[in-house]
C-alpha positions in Angstrom: 15.8 -8.1 -1.5 16.1 -7.3 -5.1 13.5 -5.5 -7.2 12.8 -8.7 -9.1 11.9 -10.6 -5.9 9.7 -7.8 -4.6 7.9 -7.6 -7.9 7.4 -11.4 -7.9 6.0 -11.4 -4.4 3.7 -8.5 -5.2 2.5 -10.2 -8.4 1.8 -13.4 -6.4 -0.1 -11.4 -3.8 -2.3 -9.8 -6.4 -3.0 -13.1 -8.1 -4.0 -14.6 -4.7 -6.3 -11.7 -4.0 -7.9 -11.9 -7.4 -8.4 -15.7 -6.9 -10.0 -15.2 -3.5 -12.2 -12.4 -4.9 -13.4 -14.7 -7.7 -14.2 -17.4 -5.2 -16.0 -15.0 -3.0 -18.1 -13.6 -5.8 -19.0 -17.1 -7.0 -20.2 -17.9 -3.4 -22.3 -14.7 -3.1 -25.0 -16.0 -5.4 -26.5 -18.3 -2.7 -26.1 -16.2 0.5 -27.8 -17.3 3.7 -28.5 -15.1 6.8 -25.7 -16.9 8.7 -23.2 -16.2 5.9 -24.3 -12.6 5.7 -24.0 -12.2 9.5 -20.5 -13.7 9.3 -19.6 -11.2 6.6 -21.0 -8.3 8.7 -18.6 -9.5 11.4 -15.8 -8.8 8.8 -17.3 -5.3 8.3 -17.1 -4.8 12.1 -13.4 -5.9 12.0 -12.8 -3.4 9.2 -14.4 -0.6 11.2 -12.3 -1.6 14.3 -9.1 -1.6 12.2 -9.8 1.8 10.7 -10.6 3.7 13.9 -8.2 1.9 16.2 -5.0 2.2 14.1 -5.8 5.8 13.0 -6.9 6.7 16.5 -3.8 5.4 18.3 -1.6 7.1 15.7 -3.5 10.4 16.2 -3.1 10.1 20.0 0.6 9.7 19.6 0.9 12.6 17.2 -1.2 14.8 19.5 1.1 13.9 22.4 4.2 14.7 20.5 2.9 18.1 19.4 1.2 18.8 22.8 4.4 18.4 24.7 6.0 21.1 22.6 2.9 23.3 22.9 3.0 23.1 26.6 6.7 24.1 26.7 6.1 27.1 24.4 3.0 28.4 26.2 4.6 28.1 29.6 7.1 30.8 28.5 4.9 32.7 26.1 1.1 32.3 27.0 0.1 34.7 24.3 1.1 32.0 21.7 -1.6 29.6 23.0 -3.9 30.0 19.9 -1.1 29.4 17.4 0.2 26.4 19.3 -3.3 24.9 19.6 -3.9 25.0 15.9 -0.7 23.2 15.2 -1.1 20.7 18.0 -4.6 19.6 17.0 -3.7 18.8 13.3 -2.7 15.2 13.9 -6.2 14.5 15.1 -7.7 14.5 11.6 -6.5 11.0 10.9 -8.7 9.7 13.6 -11.6 11.6 12.0 -10.8 9.7 8.7 -10.9 6.4 10.6 -14.2 7.3 12.3 -15.7 8.4 8.9 -14.6 5.1 7.3 -16.1 3.1 10.2 -19.4 5.0 9.9 -19.6 4.6 6.2 -18.8 0.8 6.4 -21.5 0.3 9.1 -24.1 2.2 7.1 -23.2 0.2 3.9 -23.6 -3.1 5.8 -26.9 -2.0 7.3 -25.5 -1.9 10.9 -26.7 1.8 11.2 -29.8 3.6 10.1 -32.4 1.1 11.3 -33.4 0.3 7.7 -34.2 -3.1 6.2 -31.8 -6.0 6.5 -28.9 -5.8 4.1 -27.3 -9.0 2.9 -23.5 -8.7 2.8 -21.5 -10.9 0.5 -18.1 -12.4 1.3 -16.4 -10.0 -1.2 -17.9 -7.0 0.6 -17.1 -8.5 4.0 -13.4 -9.2 3.2 -13.2 -5.9 1.3 -14.3 -4.0 4.4 -11.3 -5.5 6.3 -8.9 -4.4 3.7 -10.6 -0.9 3.5 -10.2 -0.5 7.3 -6.6 -1.7 7.1 -5.8 0.8 4.3 -7.4 3.7 6.1 -5.8 2.7 9.4 -2.3 2.2 8.1 -2.3 5.5 6.1 -3.5 7.1 9.3 -0.2 6.3 10.9 0.9 9.4 9.2 -0.5 11.2 12.2 2.7 10.3 14.2 4.9 11.9 11.6 2.5 14.9 11.4 2.9 15.2 15.2 6.7 15.4 14.8 6.4 18.1 12.2 3.8 19.9 14.4 6.2 19.7 17.4 9.0 21.3 15.4 6.6 24.0 14.0 5.5 24.8 17.5 9.1 25.2 18.7 9.7 27.5 15.7 6.6 29.6 16.6 8.1 29.9 20.1 11.2 31.5 18.7 9.4 33.5 15.9 5.6 33.8 16.0 5.5 35.0 12.4 6.3 31.5 11.0 3.0 30.0 12.3 1.3 29.9 8.9 4.4 28.3 7.3 4.4 25.8 10.1 0.8 24.9 9.4 1.6 24.2 5.8 4.5 22.0 6.7 2.4 20.2 9.3 -0.4 19.5 6.9 1.9 17.8 4.3 2.1 14.4 6.0 -1.7 14.3 6.2 -2.0 13.9 2.4 -1.1 10.3 2.8 -4.1 9.7 5.1 -6.3 11.6 2.6 -5.2 9.2 -0.1 -6.1 6.2 2.1 -9.5 7.7 2.8 -10.1 8.3 -0.9 -9.2 4.8 -1.8 -11.4 3.5 1.0 -14.4 5.4 -0.3 -13.8 4.4 -3.9 -13.5 0.7 -2.8 -16.8 1.0 -0.7 -18.5 2.4 -3.8 -17.1 -0.4 -6.0 -18.2 -3.1 -3.5 -21.7 -1.6 -3.2 -21.3 -0.5 0.4 -22.1 3.1 -0.5 
């Protein structure tokens, strides 16, 4: 595909999103309980997307790093602590998915036991996109697991490189941090925080 075609498709997607957002905000003026409950269902879907995609990705990343950690500690048990630190790093993406889900549930009034919160269609649909953004950027946990696996292998050969291995392993996580940041900013803009 050429850059012109990609740009055209992207522009069309943005226009469609803006159009649906305009329709959603126009409909939010006369919100009924049934519509609010339907929009809360969308929030629940957003929560599910955030935690499930990021969680599965973290599990894969943990497995990749864990298999290397087991191999190294079988031969050098004294390196258990260093290997454990590297192996656990891909779990943070699932924490971002969990945090996103909790914040979305609180914003929609599904947690906290407070008064009933009316959720408009823009916030409901926004929650789905927020969950998707955090979940998809959480896929970086798989790549982080690969880097952690290599770092663990390097620590097995030379324990002095553990700190450098941690630095390399943390780098893929910045993508998930960007996804979480965008999610929080969107929640704030949609009135969910």
